[in-house]
N, C-alpha and C positions, 0 to 999 in steps of 0.2 A: 552534491556529487560525491560518490564514494571514492576513496583513495586506496592505494595498495596497503596491505596489512591492516586495514581497518577492522576492528573487532565489533564495534557497535553499529547502530543504525545510522542512516543518513540524517542530517539535520532536518527537522520538520519544517515544511513549507505550507502547512494548512492546519487549521484547528483540530481536525480529526486525527491527523498524524501526531500532534502533540498529545492528545488524549491516549492514543495507542502507545506512545512511548511511556507515559506515566503508568498505564496499566501493565506494561511489560516489566517496569521496575517494581511495581507493587506485587505482581505474581512471582517475580524472581526472588523477592525478599522472603515470601512465604516458602518457596522451594528451598532457599538457603537455610532457613530456620529448621525446617523439617529434616533436611539432610544432616545438619549439625547434631540435632537431637538423636537421630538414628545412629549416626556414627559414634556418638558418645556412649550410647547404650551398648552397642556391639563391642566397643573397646573395653568398657567396664566389665562386661560378661566374660570376655576372653582373658582379661588380665587378673581379675580378683579371684581368690580361692574361697571367698566367703559367699554363701548363697542363702538368701532369706527365703525360708520355706513358705512364708505368708504370700510372697509374690507369685508363687506357682499356682495358687488357687485363691483369688481374692475378687470379690464382686466389685469393690471400689475401683480397682485399677482397670477392670474390664469396662466399667462405665466410662472411665476417663478416655481409654483408647477407642471407644465407640463414639462418644460425643465430640471429642476434639476434632477428628477428621471431618465430621459434618459441619462444625463451625468454620473450619478452614475453607471448606468448599463454598459455603455461603459467602464468606469474606471475599473469595475470588470471583464468584458467579455474579454478585450484584453489580460491581463496576463493569464487568464484561457485558451484561445485559444492557446497561445504560449506554455503552458505546455502540452496541449493535443498533439500538433504536436511533441514536444520533446519526449513524451512517445511513440509515434508511430514510431519514427525514429529508424531504425536499420541499423547501418553502419558497415559493415565488422566485424561481431562478431568473436571473437577469439575461442569461444567454444559454441557448441549447445547442450543443454540438453533437452530431452523429458521427461516430467512428466506425468504419466498415473495414474488417480485416480481409486481406487477399493474400494469396501466395505470390510474392512475399513483400507486401507493402500495405500502407494504410490509406484510406480515403476519408477525408473530413468534409462534412457538410454542415455549414452554419445555418441552421434552419430559420433563424430570425431574419436572414437575408435571402433574397430571391435566387441569386446565382453564385453564391460564394461556396464553391466546391473545388477541392484540389486533392491531388495525390501526394503522398509523402514517401519518398524512396530514400534508402540509405545512400550516403555519399561514398563512392569508391575511394580507396586510400589515396590514389594519385590525384584526386580532386580536392583533397582537404587543404584548408588554409592553416597557417601557423596558429596553434592554440586550440584547434578543433580536435575532437576525440575520435579516434578510429573505431569503427563499428557502432558508434553512437550518434554521429551527426547525420542530419537529413537535409534534403534539398529544400523542403518546405516545412517550416515549423508550425505547430498549432499555437497561435497567439491568442491569449485571453487577457481580459482586464483583471488586475489584482483587486482583492477585497470585494469581489462580486461573486454571488452564488452561481456556479456553472453546473448545468445538468448535462451529463454525458449519456447518450443513447448508443449502445454498443452492440454490433452484430457482425456477422461474417458472410462472405459470399460463397466460400468453397469448403473449408475445413474448420475445425476448432482453432481459435486463437484466444489470446488473453491480453487485454489492454491494461498495462501495469505501469504506474509511476510511483516508486517507493516514497519519494519525498512528500507526495501528496496523500499518501495513505490510500491509494486507489489500486484495486486489482479486481477486474471484472471480466468474466469469460465472454468471448465473442462466439456465438453459436449460430450456424446457418438456420434461417427461418425463425429466429427468436430475437426479440429486442430486449436487452438487459439495460437497466438504468442505474446510474450512480451519480453522486454529486461531490463537489469539492469547492473550496474557497482558497485561492492563493493569497496567503497572508503577507507576502513580500514579493518585490520584483525579482526576477532571475530567470535562469534557464534550467529546466529540470528534465532529467533523462530517465527513460524507462525502456523496457524491451518486451517483446511478446513472451509470455510466460506459460504458454501451452505448446507442446511439441507439435509442429504443424507441417513438417516435411523437411526436405533437404536443406533449405535456406532459412530454417527457423531462427538461427542466430543472427540473421541479417535483415531484420525488420524492426529497427529501433523506433522509439517514440520520443519526441522532443516537445515539451510544453514550455512556451515562453510567456511569463507573466509580466505585463507592462502596465503603465498608467492608462487611464481611460482615453486620454487625448491621443496617445500613440496608437492605441488599438483602433481608434476611429480612422486615423490616417492610414494604418495598415489595411484595414478592411476596404477603404475606398480605393487604395492602389490595387488590391487584389480583384476588386470588381471591375476595374478598368482593363484588366488583362484579357 
């Protein structure tokens, strides 16, 4: 959960998000080194009165500033491609959940069960209990077992939406007439918040997403109680 004045990312709650955080730090270090070098060169050129004429026309330095950017791009691209393939890999999911975006709420269908379908609306401010977050809490959370591969099938019924949970490293567009697919594994129990990340109309800000990761035994009890409703 993000907090006021937070500068970094939220704590990772899935292996993919951990990889994304590591890649962010890796790429930021490359940007920091490049920026430092460029700033040093600019400062040196502006402050010194001595100019080496060999630096104005030299094949060696031209080779260096041509080859070095290529090497830096490769160093950044290879980890990025690895994470892209990891995010696209869906191996024997234990549970499949279909999320359908509406104006302005979400519908969840647990396709492994016959009749486990429910809508998830934002709770109005006057209905919040102590400790619940305004504009982020919902009446029906999406409960999933932790440490289990979860496949998300995401679509929309009316306009474009985007199913986004930052702690899980998940952000997938919900497009009418199209079924997008993503996956995540909740590495720890907890309640993780997200919001629609595609402008979808007047109440775009009021269709939050809440994923609750629990133990397998609690998930079985929850699914049984939902089926009895």
